N, CA, C and O atoms as a GROMACS GRO file, in nm:
protein
  392
    1MET      N    1   6.122   2.679  -5.926
    1MET     CA    2   6.165   2.552  -5.873
    1MET      C    3   6.062   2.445  -5.902
    1MET      O    4   5.943   2.471  -5.921
    2LYS      N    5   6.112   2.324  -5.905
    2LYS     CA    6   6.022   2.213  -5.930
    2LYS      C    7   5.954   2.169  -5.800
    2LYS      O    8   6.011   2.183  -5.692
    3ASP      N    9   5.831   2.115  -5.813
    3ASP     CA   10   5.756   2.069  -5.696
    3ASP      C   11   5.828   1.956  -5.622
    3ASP      O   12   5.817   1.946  -5.500
    4GLU      N   13   5.900   1.870  -5.695
    4GLU     CA   14   5.967   1.758  -5.630
    4GLU      C   15   6.070   1.807  -5.528
    4GLU      O   16   6.084   1.749  -5.421
    5LYS      N   17   6.142   1.916  -5.563
    5LYS     CA   18   6.246   1.966  -5.475
    5LYS      C   19   6.184   2.037  -5.354
    5LYS      O   20   6.239   2.032  -5.244
    6LEU      N   21   6.072   2.103  -5.375
    6LEU     CA   22   6.008   2.173  -5.264
    6LEU      C   23   5.961   2.076  -5.157
    6LEU      O   24   5.973   2.104  -5.038
    7MET      N   25   5.907   1.963  -5.197
    7MET     CA   26   5.854   1.865  -5.102
    7MET      C   27   5.936   1.736  -5.105
    7MET      O   28   5.879   1.627  -5.106
    8ALA      N   29   6.066   1.748  -5.107
    8ALA     CA   30   6.152   1.629  -5.109
    8ALA      C   31   6.126   1.543  -4.985
    8ALA      O   32   6.132   1.421  -4.992
    9HIS      N   33   6.098   1.607  -4.873
    9HIS     CA   34   6.065   1.533  -4.751
    9HIS      C   35   5.942   1.598  -4.687
    9HIS      O   36   5.946   1.716  -4.651
   10ASP      N   37   5.836   1.522  -4.674
   10ASP     CA   38   5.714   1.573  -4.612
   10ASP      C   39   5.726   1.552  -4.460
   10ASP      O   40   5.727   1.438  -4.415
   11PRO      N   41   5.735   1.658  -4.381
   11PRO     CA   42   5.754   1.641  -4.237
   11PRO      C   43   5.633   1.579  -4.167
   11PRO      O   44   5.646   1.529  -4.055
   12LEU      N   45   5.517   1.582  -4.230
   12LEU     CA   46   5.398   1.523  -4.168
   12LEU      C   47   5.368   1.382  -4.215
   12LEU      O   48   5.266   1.325  -4.179
   13SER      N   49   5.456   1.325  -4.294
   13SER     CA   50   5.430   1.191  -4.347
   13SER      C   51   5.427   1.086  -4.236
   13SER      O   52   5.363   0.982  -4.251
   14ASP      N   53   5.494   1.112  -4.126
   14ASP     CA   54   5.495   1.018  -4.014
   14ASP      C   55   5.400   1.060  -3.902
   14ASP      O   56   5.414   1.015  -3.789
   15ALA      N   57   5.305   1.145  -3.932
   15ALA     CA   58   5.216   1.198  -3.828
   15ALA      C   59   5.138   1.088  -3.758
   15ALA      O   60   5.124   1.092  -3.635
   16ASP      N   61   5.088   0.991  -3.832
   16ASP     CA   62   5.011   0.884  -3.768
   16ASP      C   63   5.097   0.805  -3.670
   16ASP      O   64   5.053   0.774  -3.559
   17ALA      N   65   5.217   0.772  -3.710
   17ALA     CA   66   5.307   0.697  -3.622
   17ALA      C   67   5.344   0.779  -3.500
   17ALA      O   68   5.348   0.727  -3.389
   18ILE      N   69   5.370   0.907  -3.520
   18ILE     CA   70   5.406   0.994  -3.408
   18ILE      C   71   5.291   1.004  -3.309
   18ILE      O   72   5.310   0.991  -3.189
   19LEU      N   73   5.171   1.027  -3.360
   19LEU     CA   74   5.055   1.039  -3.272
   19LEU      C   75   5.026   0.908  -3.200
   19LEU      O   76   5.000   0.908  -3.080
   20SER      N   77   5.030   0.797  -3.274
   20SER     CA   78   4.993   0.671  -3.212
   20SER      C   79   5.093   0.629  -3.106
   20SER      O   80   5.054   0.567  -3.006
   21GLU      N   81   5.221   0.659  -3.124
   21GLU     CA   82   5.320   0.616  -3.026
   21GLU      C   83   5.344   0.718  -2.916
   21GLU      O   84   5.349   0.682  -2.799
   22GLU      N   85   5.358   0.845  -2.952
   22GLU     CA   86   5.394   0.946  -2.854
   22GLU      C   87   5.272   1.007  -2.784
   22GLU      O   88   5.273   1.024  -2.662
   23TYR      N   89   5.169   1.039  -2.860
   23TYR     CA   90   5.054   1.106  -2.801
   23TYR      C   91   4.960   1.007  -2.734
   23TYR      O   92   4.918   1.028  -2.620
   24TYR      N   93   4.926   0.898  -2.806
   24TYR     CA   94   4.830   0.801  -2.754
   24TYR      C   95   4.896   0.693  -2.670
   24TYR      O   96   4.825   0.617  -2.603
   25GLY      N   97   5.026   0.683  -2.671
   25GLY     CA   98   5.097   0.581  -2.594
   25GLY      C   99   5.145   0.469  -2.684
   25GLY      O  100   5.091   0.446  -2.792
   26ARG      N  101   5.244   0.402  -2.638
   26ARG     CA  102   5.302   0.292  -2.717
   26ARG      C  103   5.204   0.177  -2.722
   26ARG      O  104   5.125   0.154  -2.630
   27ARG      N  105   5.211   0.104  -2.832
   27ARG     CA  106   5.122  -0.012  -2.849
   27ARG      C  107   5.163  -0.122  -2.754
   27ARG      O  108   5.281  -0.142  -2.725
   28ALA      N  109   5.063  -0.193  -2.706
   28ALA     CA  110   5.089  -0.305  -2.616
   28ALA      C  111   5.150  -0.420  -2.696
   28ALA      O  112   5.129  -0.433  -2.816
   29GLU      N  113   5.226  -0.500  -2.626
   29GLU     CA  114   5.284  -0.616  -2.691
   29GLU      C  115   5.173  -0.710  -2.736
   29GLU      O  116   5.073  -0.727  -2.666
   30LYS      N  117   5.190  -0.769  -2.851
   30LYS     CA  118   5.089  -0.860  -2.903
   30LYS      C  119   5.095  -0.992  -2.826
   30LYS      O  120   5.203  -1.037  -2.788
   31PRO      N  121   4.978  -1.054  -2.802
   31PRO     CA  122   4.978  -1.182  -2.730
   31PRO      C  123   5.045  -1.291  -2.813
   31PRO      O  124   5.059  -1.280  -2.934
   32ALA      N  125   5.084  -1.395  -2.744
   32ALA     CA  126   5.149  -1.508  -2.813
   32ALA      C  127   5.054  -1.567  -2.916
   32ALA      O  128   4.933  -1.570  -2.895
   33ARG      N  129   5.109  -1.614  -3.023
   33ARG     CA  130   5.030  -1.672  -3.130
   33ARG      C  131   5.050  -1.823  -3.134
   33ARG      O  132   5.155  -1.874  -3.096
   34GLY      N  133   4.947  -1.892  -3.181
   34GLY     CA  134   4.955  -2.037  -3.197
   34GLY      C  135   5.027  -2.073  -3.326
   34GLY      O  136   5.083  -1.987  -3.394
   35ALA      N  137   5.024  -2.201  -3.358
   35ALA     CA  138   5.094  -2.249  -3.476
   35ALA      C  139   5.040  -2.187  -3.604
   35ALA      O  140   5.117  -2.164  -3.698
   36ALA      N  141   4.911  -2.160  -3.611
   36ALA     CA  142   4.851  -2.104  -3.733
   36ALA      C  143   4.856  -1.952  -3.734
   36ALA      O  144   4.800  -1.889  -3.824
   37GLY      N  145   4.921  -1.891  -3.637
   37GLY     CA  146   4.930  -1.746  -3.632
   37GLY      C  147   4.813  -1.681  -3.562
   37GLY      O  148   4.806  -1.558  -3.555
   38LYS      N  149   4.720  -1.759  -3.510
   38LYS     CA  150   4.604  -1.706  -3.439
   38LYS      C  151   4.632  -1.710  -3.289
   38LYS      O  152   4.707  -1.796  -3.242
   39PRO      N  153   4.572  -1.618  -3.213
   39PRO     CA  154   4.590  -1.626  -3.068
   39PRO      C  155   4.530  -1.756  -3.016
   39PRO      O  156   4.429  -1.802  -3.069
   40PRO      N  157   4.589  -1.815  -2.913
   40PRO     CA  158   4.534  -1.941  -2.860
   40PRO      C  159   4.394  -1.919  -2.803
   40PRO      O  160   4.367  -1.816  -2.741
   41ARG      N  161   4.308  -2.016  -2.825
   41ARG     CA  162   4.170  -2.007  -2.773
   41ARG      C  163   4.167  -2.046  -2.627
   41ARG      O  164   4.244  -2.131  -2.582
   42PRO      N  165   4.077  -1.983  -2.551
   42PRO     CA  166   4.064  -2.021  -2.411
   42PRO      C  167   4.014  -2.165  -2.401
   42PRO      O  168   3.937  -2.210  -2.486
   43THR      N  169   4.058  -2.235  -2.300
   43THR     CA  170   4.016  -2.374  -2.284
   43THR      C  171   3.922  -2.392  -2.165
   43THR      O  172   3.868  -2.501  -2.146
   44HIS      N  173   3.900  -2.288  -2.086
   44HIS     CA  174   3.817  -2.302  -1.967
   44HIS      C  175   3.668  -2.277  -1.995
   44HIS      O  176   3.586  -2.292  -1.905
   45TYR      N  177   3.632  -2.239  -2.117
   45TYR     CA  178   3.491  -2.223  -2.152
   45TYR      C  179   3.475  -2.236  -2.303
   45TYR      O  180   3.573  -2.227  -2.378
   46LYS      N  181   3.352  -2.257  -2.346
   46LYS     CA  182   3.320  -2.263  -2.488
   46LYS      C  183   3.195  -2.178  -2.513
   46LYS      O  184   3.106  -2.171  -2.428
   47VAL      N  185   3.191  -2.115  -2.627
   47VAL     CA  186   3.074  -2.039  -2.667
   47VAL      C  187   2.982  -2.136  -2.740
   47VAL      O  188   3.025  -2.206  -2.832
   48ILE      N  189   2.856  -2.141  -2.699
   48ILE     CA  190   2.760  -2.231  -2.762
   48ILE      C  191   2.639  -2.152  -2.809
   48ILE      O  192   2.621  -2.036  -2.773
   49CYS      N  193   2.558  -2.216  -2.887
   49CYS     CA  194   2.433  -2.155  -2.934
   49CYS      C  195   2.321  -2.252  -2.903
   49CYS      O  196   2.327  -2.369  -2.941
   50ILE      N  197   2.219  -2.205  -2.835
   50ILE     CA  198   2.103  -2.289  -2.804
   50ILE      C  199   1.977  -2.215  -2.847
   50ILE      O  200   1.976  -2.093  -2.858
   51SER      N  201   1.873  -2.291  -2.870
   51SER     CA  202   1.746  -2.227  -2.903
   51SER      C  203   1.654  -2.235  -2.781
   51SER      O  204   1.652  -2.335  -2.709
   52MET      N  205   1.580  -2.128  -2.760
   52MET     CA  206   1.486  -2.122  -2.649
   52MET      C  207   1.359  -2.054  -2.698
   52MET      O  208   1.362  -1.970  -2.788
   53TYR      N  209   1.249  -2.091  -2.637
   53TYR     CA  210   1.123  -2.025  -2.669
   53TYR      C  211   1.128  -1.881  -2.620
   53TYR      O  212   1.193  -1.850  -2.519
   54THR      N  213   1.060  -1.793  -2.691
   54THR     CA  214   1.062  -1.652  -2.654
   54THR      C  215   1.011  -1.629  -2.512
   54THR      O  216   1.061  -1.542  -2.441
   55ARG      N  217   0.911  -1.706  -2.472
   55ARG     CA  218   0.858  -1.691  -2.335
   55ARG      C  219   0.965  -1.725  -2.232
   55ARG      O  220   0.977  -1.657  -2.131
   56ASP      N  221   1.043  -1.832  -2.258
   56ASP     CA  222   1.150  -1.870  -2.167
   56ASP      C  223   1.258  -1.763  -2.161
   56ASP      O  224   1.312  -1.734  -2.054
   57LEU      N  225   1.290  -1.703  -2.275
   57LEU     CA  226   1.388  -1.596  -2.278
   57LEU      C  227   1.340  -1.473  -2.202
   57LEU      O  228   1.418  -1.408  -2.132
   58GLU      N  229   1.212  -1.443  -2.215
   58GLU     CA  230   1.155  -1.330  -2.141
   58GLU      C  231   1.166  -1.355  -1.991
   58GLU      O  232   1.199  -1.264  -1.914
   59GLU      N  233   1.138  -1.479  -1.950
   59GLU     CA  234   1.147  -1.514  -1.808
   59GLU      C  235   1.292  -1.506  -1.760
   59GLU      O  236   1.319  -1.458  -1.650
   60LEU      N  237   1.385  -1.553  -1.842
   60LEU     CA  238   1.527  -1.547  -1.808
   60LEU      C  239   1.572  -1.402  -1.794
   60LEU      O  240   1.642  -1.367  -1.699
   61ASP      N  241   1.533  -1.319  -1.890
   61ASP     CA  242   1.567  -1.176  -1.884
   61ASP      C  243   1.509  -1.110  -1.760
   61ASP      O  244   1.575  -1.027  -1.696
   62ALA      N  245   1.386  -1.146  -1.725
   62ALA     CA  246   1.321  -1.088  -1.607
   62ALA      C  247   1.395  -1.128  -1.480
   62ALA      O  248   1.412  -1.047  -1.389
   63LYS      N  249   1.438  -1.252  -1.474
   63LYS     CA  250   1.510  -1.299  -1.355
   63LYS      C  251   1.647  -1.230  -1.344
   63LYS      O  252   1.689  -1.194  -1.234
   64VAL      N  253   1.715  -1.212  -1.456
   64VAL     CA  254   1.843  -1.141  -1.454
   64VAL      C  255   1.821  -0.996  -1.409
   64VAL      O  256   1.898  -0.944  -1.328
   65ALA      N  257   1.716  -0.932  -1.460
   65ALA     CA  258   1.685  -0.794  -1.420
   65ALA      C  259   1.655  -0.786  -1.271
   65ALA      O  260   1.697  -0.692  -1.204
   66GLU      N  261   1.583  -0.884  -1.218
   66GLU     CA  262   1.551  -0.886  -1.076
   66GLU      C  263   1.677  -0.905  -0.992
   66GLU      O  264   1.693  -0.841  -0.888
   67LEU      N  265   1.766  -0.993  -1.037
   67LEU     CA  266   1.892  -1.012  -0.964
   67LEU      C  267   1.972  -0.882  -0.961
   67LEU      O  268   2.028  -0.846  -0.858
   68LYS      N  269   1.976  -0.811  -1.074
   68LYS     CA  270   2.047  -0.684  -1.078
   68LYS      C  271   1.983  -0.582  -0.985
   68LYS      O  272   2.052  -0.505  -0.918
   69ARG      N  273   1.850  -0.582  -0.981
   69ARG     CA  274   1.779  -0.492  -0.892
   69ARG      C  275   1.814  -0.521  -0.746
   69ARG      O  276   1.817  -0.430  -0.663
   70ARG      N  277   1.840  -0.648  -0.716
   70ARG     CA  278   1.873  -0.690  -0.580
   70ARG      C  279   2.022  -0.674  -0.547
   70ARG      O  280   2.066  -0.711  -0.438
   71GLY      N  281   2.098  -0.618  -0.641
   71GLY     CA  282   2.238  -0.590  -0.610
   71GLY      C  283   2.340  -0.679  -0.679
   71GLY      O  284   2.460  -0.657  -0.664
   72TRP      N  285   2.295  -0.778  -0.753
   72TRP     CA  286   2.386  -0.865  -0.828
   72TRP      C  287   2.420  -0.792  -0.958
   72TRP      O  288   2.366  -0.827  -1.063
   73THR      N  289   2.507  -0.692  -0.952
   73THR     CA  290   2.530  -0.604  -1.067
   73THR      C  291   2.589  -0.675  -1.188
   73THR      O  292   2.573  -0.628  -1.300
   74LYS      N  293   2.658  -0.786  -1.167
   74LYS     CA  294   2.719  -0.857  -1.279
   74LYS      C  295   2.638  -0.978  -1.323
   74LYS      O  296   2.687  -1.062  -1.399
   75ALA      N  297   2.514  -0.988  -1.278
   75ALA     CA  298   2.429  -1.101  -1.316
   75ALA      C  299   2.406  -1.101  -1.467
   75ALA      O  300   2.390  -0.995  -1.528
   76ASN      N  301   2.405  -1.220  -1.526
   76ASN     CA  302   2.377  -1.232  -1.668
   76ASN      C  303   2.311  -1.368  -1.695
   76ASN      O  304   2.299  -1.450  -1.605
   77LYS      N  305   2.268  -1.390  -1.817
   77LYS     CA  306   2.198  -1.512  -1.853
   77LYS      C  307   2.282  -1.636  -1.829
   77LYS      O  308   2.234  -1.734  -1.773
   78SER      N  309   2.408  -1.631  -1.872
   78SER     CA  310   2.496  -1.747  -1.856
   78SER      C  311   2.512  -1.783  -1.709
   78SER      O  312   2.506  -1.901  -1.672
   79GLN      N  313   2.532  -1.682  -1.626
   79GLN     CA  314   2.549  -1.706  -1.483
   79GLN      C  315   2.424  -1.770  -1.422
   79GLN      O  316   2.434  -1.862  -1.341
   80LEU      N  317   2.308  -1.721  -1.461
   80LEU     CA  318   2.184  -1.774  -1.408
   80LEU      C  319   2.161  -1.918  -1.454
   80LEU      O  320   2.114  -2.000  -1.375
   81ILE      N  321   2.192  -1.948  -1.578
   81ILE     CA  322   2.178  -2.086  -1.628
   81ILE      C  323   2.275  -2.178  -1.555
   81ILE      O  324   2.239  -2.290  -1.518
   82ARG      N  325   2.400  -2.133  -1.533
   82ARG     CA  326   2.496  -2.216  -1.460
   82ARG      C  327   2.448  -2.243  -1.318
   82ARG      O  328   2.462  -2.354  -1.267
   83LEU      N  329   2.392  -2.141  -1.254
   83LEU     CA  330   2.339  -2.158  -1.119
   83LEU      C  331   2.225  -2.260  -1.118
   83LEU      O  332   2.219  -2.346  -1.030
   84ALA      N  333   2.136  -2.250  -1.215
   84ALA     CA  334   2.024  -2.343  -1.223
   84ALA      C  335   2.074  -2.487  -1.244
   84ALA      O  336   2.017  -2.581  -1.188
   85LEU      N  337   2.179  -2.503  -1.323
   85LEU     CA  338   2.235  -2.637  -1.345
   85LEU      C  339   2.291  -2.696  -1.216
   85LEU      O  340   2.277  -2.816  -1.192
   86THR      N  341   2.354  -2.614  -1.134
   86THR     CA  342   2.410  -2.666  -1.009
   86THR      C  343   2.301  -2.705  -0.911
   86THR      O  344   2.323  -2.791  -0.825
   87MET      N  345   2.184  -2.644  -0.923
   87MET     CA  346   2.075  -2.672  -0.830
   87MET      C  347   1.986  -2.787  -0.877
   87MET      O  348   1.902  -2.834  -0.801
   88LEU      N  349   2.002  -2.830  -0.999
   88LEU     CA  350   1.916  -2.935  -1.055
   88LEU      C  351   1.955  -3.072  -1.000
   88LEU      O  352   2.070  -3.114  -1.011
   89ASP      N  353   1.859  -3.141  -0.941
   89ASP     CA  354   1.880  -3.276  -0.891
   89ASP      C  355   1.803  -3.371  -0.983
   89ASP      O  356   1.680  -3.377  -0.978
   90LEU      N  357   1.876  -3.445  -1.066
   90LEU     CA  358   1.812  -3.533  -1.163
   90LEU      C  359   1.730  -3.642  -1.098
   90LEU      O  360   1.632  -3.688  -1.157
   91ASP      N  361   1.766  -3.685  -0.976
   91ASP     CA  362   1.692  -3.790  -0.906
   91ASP      C  363   1.553  -3.743  -0.862
   91ASP      O  364   1.466  -3.826  -0.838
   92LYS      N  365   1.532  -3.614  -0.852
   92LYS     CA  366   1.402  -3.561  -0.810
   92LYS      C  367   1.306  -3.532  -0.924
   92LYS      O  368   1.191  -3.495  -0.902
   93LEU      N  369   1.354  -3.550  -1.048
   93LEU     CA  370   1.268  -3.526  -1.164
   93LEU      C  371   1.171  -3.643  -1.182
   93LEU      O  372   1.209  -3.758  -1.161
   94PRO      N  373   1.047  -3.615  -1.220
   94PRO     CA  374   0.953  -3.725  -1.243
   94PRO      C  375   0.993  -3.806  -1.366
   94PRO      O  376   1.054  -3.753  -1.459
   95THR      N  377   0.958  -3.932  -1.366
   95THR     CA  378   0.985  -4.018  -1.479
   95THR      C  379   0.896  -3.976  -1.595
   95THR      O  380   0.775  -3.961  -1.577
   96PRO      N  381   0.952  -3.958  -1.714
   96PRO     CA  382   0.868  -3.916  -1.827
   96PRO      C  383   0.772  -4.028  -1.869
   96PRO      O  384   0.804  -4.146  -1.865
   97GLN      N  385   0.654  -3.986  -1.909
   97GLN     CA  386   0.555  -4.082  -1.957
   97GLN      C  387   0.567  -4.091  -2.109
   97GLN      O  388   0.560  -3.991  -2.180
   98GLN      N  389   0.585  -4.214  -2.157
   98GLN     CA  390   0.600  -4.231  -2.301
   98GLN      C  391   0.488  -4.310  -2.361
   98GLN      O  392   0.486  -4.333  -2.482
   0.00000   0.00000   0.00000
């Protein structure tokens, strides 16, 4: 017999689809897409990049570690910077000397 007739239908050809849907569970519905086909970006925050001196970063990391030690398990750099911004009173800053 010819090889083509022996393997006219490969029963394992759909193994990936069977495993992904039946064994691992059905795929979740895809989120809504924007006009360009990309998922919509969040509007309640923005990712930024800032530069800081290494000493300042070490101090920030140490403060985050201390907060975690004190039970603030979800403390992070962004949260600590946001907290510092809310506590900053611009009227209490000294006038810069130029």
